Each structure stands twice: as structure tokens, then as C-alpha cells.
C-alpha positions as CSV (number, residue, x, y, z in Angstrom):
1,M,10.2,-13.6,-34.7
2,N,12.0,-16.2,-32.6
3,S,10.6,-17.3,-29.3
4,S,13.2,-15.5,-27.2
5,R,12.3,-12.2,-28.9
6,K,8.5,-12.9,-28.5
7,T,9.1,-13.6,-24.8
8,R,11.0,-10.3,-24.3
9,T,8.3,-8.4,-26.2
10,S,5.6,-10.0,-24.0
11,V,7.5,-9.2,-20.8
12,N,8.0,-5.6,-21.9
13,L,4.3,-5.1,-22.9
14,G,3.3,-6.7,-19.5
15,L,5.6,-4.3,-17.6
16,L,4.2,-1.3,-19.6
17,I,0.6,-2.2,-18.8
18,L,1.4,-2.8,-15.1
19,R,3.4,0.5,-14.8
20,V,0.8,2.6,-16.5
21,V,-2.2,1.2,-14.6
22,V,-0.5,1.2,-11.2
23,G,1.0,4.7,-12.0
24,I,-2.4,6.2,-12.9
25,T,-3.8,4.8,-9.7
26,F,-1.1,6.3,-7.6
27,V,-1.3,9.7,-9.4
28,M,-5.0,9.8,-8.8
29,H,-4.6,9.1,-5.1
30,G,-1.8,11.7,-4.7
31,W,-3.8,14.2,-6.7
32,Q,-6.8,13.6,-4.4
33,K,-4.7,14.2,-1.3
34,F,-3.5,17.6,-2.7
35,N,-6.7,18.8,-4.4
36,E,-9.8,17.1,-3.1
37,W,-8.9,16.5,0.5
38,T,-6.1,19.1,0.7
39,I,-2.9,18.5,2.6
40,S,-4.5,20.1,5.7
41,G,-7.4,17.7,5.5
42,T,-5.2,14.7,4.7
43,T,-3.1,15.6,7.7
44,S,-6.2,15.8,9.9
45,N,-7.3,12.4,8.6
46,F,-3.9,10.9,9.2
47,A,-3.9,12.2,12.8
48,E,-7.4,10.7,13.4
49,M,-6.2,7.4,12.1
50,G,-3.2,7.4,14.4
51,V,-0.5,7.8,11.8
52,P,2.6,9.1,13.5
53,L,3.8,12.6,12.6
54,P,0.8,13.3,10.4
55,E,2.1,16.8,9.5
56,I,5.1,15.1,7.8
57,A,3.5,11.8,6.7
58,A,0.5,13.4,4.9
59,P,2.5,15.6,2.4
60,L,5.2,12.9,2.1
61,A,2.6,10.3,1.1
62,A,0.8,12.7,-1.3
63,F,4.0,13.8,-2.9
64,T,5.3,10.2,-3.2
65,E,2.0,8.9,-4.7
66,L,1.8,11.8,-7.2
67,I,5.4,12.0,-8.4
68,G,6.0,8.2,-7.9
69,G,3.0,7.5,-10.0
70,I,4.2,9.8,-12.8
71,A,7.6,8.1,-12.6
72,L,6.0,4.7,-13.1
73,I,3.8,5.8,-16.0
74,V,6.8,7.2,-18.0
75,G,9.2,4.5,-16.7
76,L,11.8,6.9,-15.4
77,F,13.4,6.2,-12.0
78,S,10.7,3.6,-11.7
79,R,12.8,1.2,-9.5
80,I,13.2,4.0,-6.9
81,A,9.6,5.1,-7.3
82,G,8.3,1.5,-6.9
83,L,10.3,1.0,-3.7
84,L,9.2,4.3,-2.2
85,L,5.5,3.6,-3.1
86,A,5.8,0.1,-1.6
87,V,7.1,1.7,1.6
88,V,4.2,4.1,1.7
89,M,1.7,1.3,1.2
90,T,3.4,-0.8,3.9
91,G,2.9,2.1,6.3
92,S,-0.7,2.4,5.2
93,I,-1.3,-1.2,5.9
94,Y,0.4,-1.1,9.3
95,F,-1.0,2.1,10.6
96,V,-4.4,2.2,9.1
97,H,-5.8,-0.8,7.3
98,A,-4.6,-4.0,9.1
99,P,-6.9,-3.6,12.1
100,A,-9.9,-3.6,9.7
101,G,-9.0,-7.0,8.3
102,F,-8.4,-8.1,4.7
103,F,-11.4,-6.8,2.6
104,V,-11.4,-3.3,1.2
105,S,-15.1,-3.1,1.7
106,D,-14.5,-3.2,5.5
107,G,-11.6,-0.7,5.2
108,G,-9.1,-3.5,5.1
109,F,-5.7,-3.8,3.4
110,E,-6.7,-5.8,0.3
111,F,-6.3,-2.9,-2.2
112,V,-3.3,-1.3,-0.5
113,M,-1.5,-4.6,-0.5
114,I,-2.1,-5.1,-4.2
115,L,-0.8,-1.6,-5.0
116,G,2.3,-2.1,-2.7
117,A,3.1,-5.5,-4.2
118,A,2.7,-4.2,-7.8
119,A,5.0,-1.2,-7.0
120,L,7.5,-3.6,-5.4
121,A,7.4,-5.9,-8.4
122,I,8.2,-2.9,-10.7
123,A,11.1,-2.0,-8.3
124,F,12.5,-5.5,-8.8
125,A,11.7,-6.0,-12.5
126,G,12.5,-2.5,-13.7
127,P,10.4,-0.6,-16.2
128,G,11.1,-2.8,-19.3
129,R,12.3,-1.5,-22.6
130,I,9.1,0.4,-23.4
131,A,9.9,3.2,-21.0
132,L,12.0,6.3,-20.9
133,G,14.4,4.5,-18.5
134,G,14.4,1.4,-20.6
135,A,15.2,3.5,-23.7
136,L,18.2,5.0,-22.0
137,T,19.7,1.6,-21.2
138,H,23.3,1.1,-22.2
139,R,24.4,-1.8,-24.4
140,R,25.4,-3.7,-21.3
141,G,21.8,-3.6,-20.1
142,V,22.4,-1.1,-17.3
143,S,20.4,2.1,-16.8
144,V,20.6,4.5,-14.0
145,F,17.3,5.9,-15.1
146,A,15.3,2.7,-14.8
């Protein structure tokens, strides 16, 4: 295997690992908002935290995390999902976590920033070839599904 092919394989494996781990994390947080906290409870929490329009923001965040996480895991529409998830995490930092400082142990934005940055990196890099979107790439390297 030549070095160019080894590099592409390494990049694709790296993207697969990143997508799956970040996707699982988002799926779990979205699932939690729907099932453990319920949308009603999440809406109440968002209102208490000062999130604007909590009755819209809570289900939108839960849906984006759940569906966006699934999209990352399978690598389908992962660029769009990554961008939307990064936007949700930016809102989470701005409206909730920034006043608490950096560290997650204090309620800070550390964890949310990492998730948002990882989602944005996937949005820029795409899913890689080991993905449904990557497998549907045309010979020219273009995929509407990535």
C-alpha cells in the first residue's frame, strides 16, 4: 500500500471514529430530552435557564441532537447535521454555559464546546469514505449525501 493510500485510509478511519463517538453522544442527549426529561420537562428547564422561546428551542434541540446524531453515525447528510449540531451547541454555550465559566464540573462550556467543535469539524471534513454518504460519492468526489 503506498503512502497516499495509507493516509487516505487513516483519515477515513479517523473520521469514522469521530463521527460514531460524537453521533452516539448526541443521540443519547437527544434521547434523554425526549424520554428521561420529556419535552415538557426540557422546555421548563430551558425556560428556567433563560433560553429564548423554550417551547420551540427544547423540541428543536432534542430533535436536532437525536436525528443529527444518527446522521453522523451512519454518515448520511453529515455535513448538514454537523452544522446544525454546532449551531445548537453554540446556543447552549451562549444562553446556558458561558456564565458558569470553562469547566464542566462547574456547569461550564467545556464539554459543549468540544461537541460543537467536533460537529463543525465533521461539517467541514465530510463523513469520509466509510459512510453511507461517502459510499454514494460520484467519481468526481462529489456527494449530495455527505
